[in-house]
C-alpha positions in Angstrom: 62.6 89.6 117.6 63.4 88.9 113.9 65.1 91.5 111.7 61.9 91.8 109.6 59.9 92.7 112.8 62.5 95.3 113.8 62.4 96.8 110.3 58.6 97.0 110.4 58.7 98.6 113.9 61.2 101.2 112.6 59.0 102.0 109.6 55.9 102.4 111.9 57.8 104.7 114.2 58.9 106.8 111.2 55.3 107.1 110.0 54.0 108.0 113.4 56.7 110.8 113.9 57.0 111.9 110.3 56.1 115.5 111.1 58.6 115.7 113.9 61.2 114.3 111.5 60.4 116.9 108.9 60.9 119.6 111.5 64.3 118.1 112.3 65.3 117.8 108.7 66.6 121.4 108.2 68.8 121.2 111.2 70.2 117.9 110.0 70.9 119.3 106.5 72.6 122.4 108.0 74.7 120.2 110.3 75.8 118.0 107.4 76.7 120.9 105.2 78.6 123.0 107.7 80.0 120.2 110.1 80.5 117.0 108.1 81.4 118.2 104.6 84.3 120.4 105.8 85.8 117.3 107.4 87.1 116.6 103.9 89.8 119.1 104.7 91.3 116.8 107.3 93.2 115.2 104.5 95.5 118.2 104.5 97.1 116.9 107.7 98.3 113.8 105.8 99.5 115.5 102.6 102.1 118.0 101.5 99.5 120.4 100.2 100.1 122.2 96.9 97.4 124.8 96.0 98.1 124.4 92.3 97.1 120.7 92.2 94.5 120.7 95.1 94.1 118.3 98.0 93.7 115.1 96.1 96.6 115.9 93.7 99.0 116.7 96.5 101.7 114.2 97.6 100.9 111.9 100.5 102.9 112.7 103.6 101.5 110.3 106.1 102.2 111.2 109.7 105.2 113.5 108.9 103.6 116.7 110.1 102.4 115.1 113.4 105.9 113.8 114.0 107.5 117.2 113.2 105.1 119.0 115.6 105.7 116.6 118.5 109.5 116.7 117.9 109.6 120.5 117.5 111.0 122.7 120.4 107.6 124.6 120.4 105.6 121.5 121.3 106.3 121.5 125.1 105.8 125.3 125.4 102.6 125.3 123.5 101.1 122.3 125.4 102.1 123.8 128.7 100.7 127.2 128.0 97.4 125.8 126.6 96.9 123.3 129.4 97.7 125.8 132.1 95.4 128.4 130.7 92.6 125.9 130.2 93.0 124.1 133.6 93.2 127.4 135.5 90.3 128.7 133.6 88.3 125.6 134.5 89.2 125.6 138.2 88.7 129.4 138.6 85.7 129.8 136.3 83.6 126.7 137.0 82.2 127.6 140.5 81.5 131.4 140.1 78.4 130.8 138.0 77.1 128.3 140.5 77.7 130.6 143.4 76.0 133.4 141.5 72.9 131.4 140.7 72.6 130.3 144.4 72.9 133.9 145.5 70.3 135.0 142.9 67.9 132.3 144.0 67.9 133.8 147.5 66.5 137.1 146.2 62.8 137.2 146.9 61.8 140.1 144.7 61.4 139.1 141.1 61.9 142.7 139.9 65.2 143.1 141.7 66.4 139.7 140.5 65.6 140.5 136.8 67.4 143.8 137.0 70.5 142.2 138.5 70.4 139.4 135.9 70.2 142.0 133.1 73.3 143.7 134.4 75.2 140.4 134.8 74.2 139.1 131.4 75.2 142.2 129.5 79.0 141.6 129.4 78.4 138.3 127.5 77.2 140.3 124.5 80.3 142.5 124.3 82.7 141.4 121.6 86.1 140.0 122.3 87.8 142.9 120.5 86.0 145.4 122.8 86.8 143.4 125.9 90.5 143.3 125.0 90.3 147.0 124.2 88.9 147.7 127.6 91.8 145.7 129.2 94.4 147.8 127.3 92.5 151.0 128.3 92.2 150.3 132.0 95.4 148.4 132.7 97.9 150.3 130.5 100.8 152.1 132.2 98.9 155.4 132.0 95.4 153.8 132.6 93.2 154.4 135.6 94.2 151.2 137.5 97.9 152.0 137.3 97.3 155.7 138.2 95.2 154.6 141.2 97.9 152.3 142.5 100.6 154.9 142.0 98.5 157.5 143.9 98.4 155.4 147.0 102.1 154.7 146.8 102.0 151.2 145.2 104.2 150.6 142.2 101.9 149.4 139.4 103.0 146.2 137.7 103.1 145.9 133.9 99.8 144.3 133.5 99.9 144.0 129.7 103.5 143.0 129.2 104.4 140.9 132.3 104.2 137.1 131.2 103.2 136.1 134.8 100.1 138.4 134.6 98.8 137.2 131.3 97.0 134.2 132.6 95.3 136.0 135.6 94.1 138.8 133.3 92.9 136.4 130.6 91.0 134.2 133.0 89.6 137.0 135.3 88.3 138.9 132.3 86.7 135.7 130.9 85.0 135.0 134.2 83.7 138.6 134.4 82.4 138.4 130.8 80.7 134.9 131.0 79.8 134.4 134.6 76.3 135.8 134.4 75.4 134.0 131.1 76.8 130.7 132.4 74.6 130.9 135.5 71.4 130.8 133.4 71.3 126.9 133.3 71.7 126.8 137.1 69.2 129.5 137.7 66.6 127.8 135.5 67.1 124.5 137.3 66.7 126.2 140.6 63.4 127.8 139.5 61.9 124.3 139.2 62.4 123.6 142.9 59.1 123.3 144.7 58.5 126.1 147.3 57.1 123.5 149.6 60.6 122.1 150.1 61.8 125.5 151.3 58.8 125.9 153.6 59.3 122.5 155.1 63.0 123.2 155.6 62.1 126.5 157.4 59.7 124.8 159.6 62.4 122.4 160.6 64.7 125.3 161.5 67.1 125.0 158.6 69.4 127.9 157.9 70.1 129.5 154.5 73.3 127.4 154.1 71.5 124.2 155.1 68.8 124.8 152.5 71.4 125.5 149.9 73.4 122.4 150.7 70.4 120.0 151.0 68.0 121.4 148.4 69.7 123.7 145.9 73.0 121.9 145.3 71.3 118.4 144.7 68.9 120.1 142.3 71.7 121.6 140.1 74.1 118.6 140.5 73.1 117.0 137.1 73.7 120.3 135.3 77.0 120.7 137.1 78.1 117.2 135.9 77.1 117.9 132.3 78.9 121.2 132.3 82.0 119.7 133.9 82.2 117.0 131.2 81.8 119.6 128.5 84.4 121.8 130.1 86.9 118.9 130.4 86.3 118.1 126.7 87.0 121.7 125.7 90.2 122.1 127.7 92.4 122.2 124.6 89.8 124.2 122.6 90.8 127.8 123.5 89.9 130.3 120.9 92.8 132.1 119.4 91.0 135.5 119.2 91.4 136.8 122.7 94.8 135.3 123.3 96.1 136.7 120.0 94.7 140.1 120.7 96.2 140.2 124.2 99.6 139.1 122.9 102.6 141.4 123.1 106.2 140.7 122.3 107.0 140.6 126.0 104.3 138.2 127.2 104.7 135.8 124.4 106.3 133.1 126.6 103.0 132.5 128.3 100.5 133.8 125.7 101.5 131.6 122.8 99.1 128.7 122.8 98.2 126.0 120.2 95.3 128.1 118.7 97.4 131.2 118.1 100.3 129.1 116.8 98.0 127.3 114.3 96.7 130.8 113.1 100.2 132.1 112.6 101.5 128.9 110.8 98.4 128.3 108.7 97.1 131.7 107.7 100.1 134.0 108.1 102.9 131.6 106.9 100.7 129.5 104.5 101.7 126.1 105.8 98.2 124.6 105.6 99.2 120.9 106.0 101.3 121.5 109.2 98.6 123.7 110.8 95.9 121.2 110.0 97.9 118.4 111.6 98.3 120.5 114.7 94.6 121.3 114.8 93.7 117.6 114.3 96.1 116.6 117.1 94.4 119.1 119.4 91.0 117.7 118.5 92.0 114.1 119.2 93.2 115.2 122.7 89.8 116.8 123.3 88.0 113.6 122.3 90.2 111.5 124.7 89.5 113.9 127.5 85.8 113.8 127.0 85.8 110.0 127.2 88.0 110.1 130.3 85.8 112.6 132.1 82.5 110.9 131.1 83.6 107.4 132.4 85.1 109.0 135.5 81.9 110.7 136.4 79.9 107.6 135.7 82.1 105.5 138.0 81.9 108.0 140.8 78.0 108.1 140.5 77.8 104.3 140.4 79.9 104.1 143.6 77.8 106.6 145.4 74.6 104.7 144.4 76.0 101.4 145.6 
């Protein structure tokens, strides 16, 4: 096909779908304004930023800030804390929504299922500040959890100040908050399964676990793969809000992650170039992880098909 023919075909497709493209236009404009234009600020990572002369007027620094961060004593600690918190969160938090959706799918009554879903989805709409406030309220030294443990003769640990307990509390509270909402995709996928498959399985004498293994799990497998790839790509993208709010001077050895360090260096100390370089370094690692996860999953699927 000649280039002119391809050009004509493209114009014809645009004319045929002009109304759909018009509907898409506002989303493209918003994405361009709020996602692509701010990328101009990436230049801060390669400059010694001076607010008086602006980004373009500041002196060029090259890769100085990246080298300083990699060579700093904080680098290994920040990478370790961020990776451990993310990997543990992925390993512990990936399967609970799947298990929950499989359990909900076994409930026959739609009314009961909707009520349970309403209860499970509610924590997702609670703000991070309120969640952390609840943690401090329930797990403080004078809180109900510590009081209950002491009443049965168990010495209550320092939940909020012990560095070894920061990660379990962070991850467990995150699972409780987002498990119900994360199960929506799996629940919607399971709702498309034909009832005839379950009827045929019951006629063949299949148990509940056999139906789950042979019908439900293959149905939600594509959603699981997509969610896994996205989770791998976001390993380094932990928000600073919750970790920063849960930080104390005693649990700092495990609670200080890249996101909180960027917040402190950039906004509190005013070192915008150095903090931008750290954030850009973090984003590059995420991009690399996405490609690795994507190609790994594709290879595994191709091997199974062969």
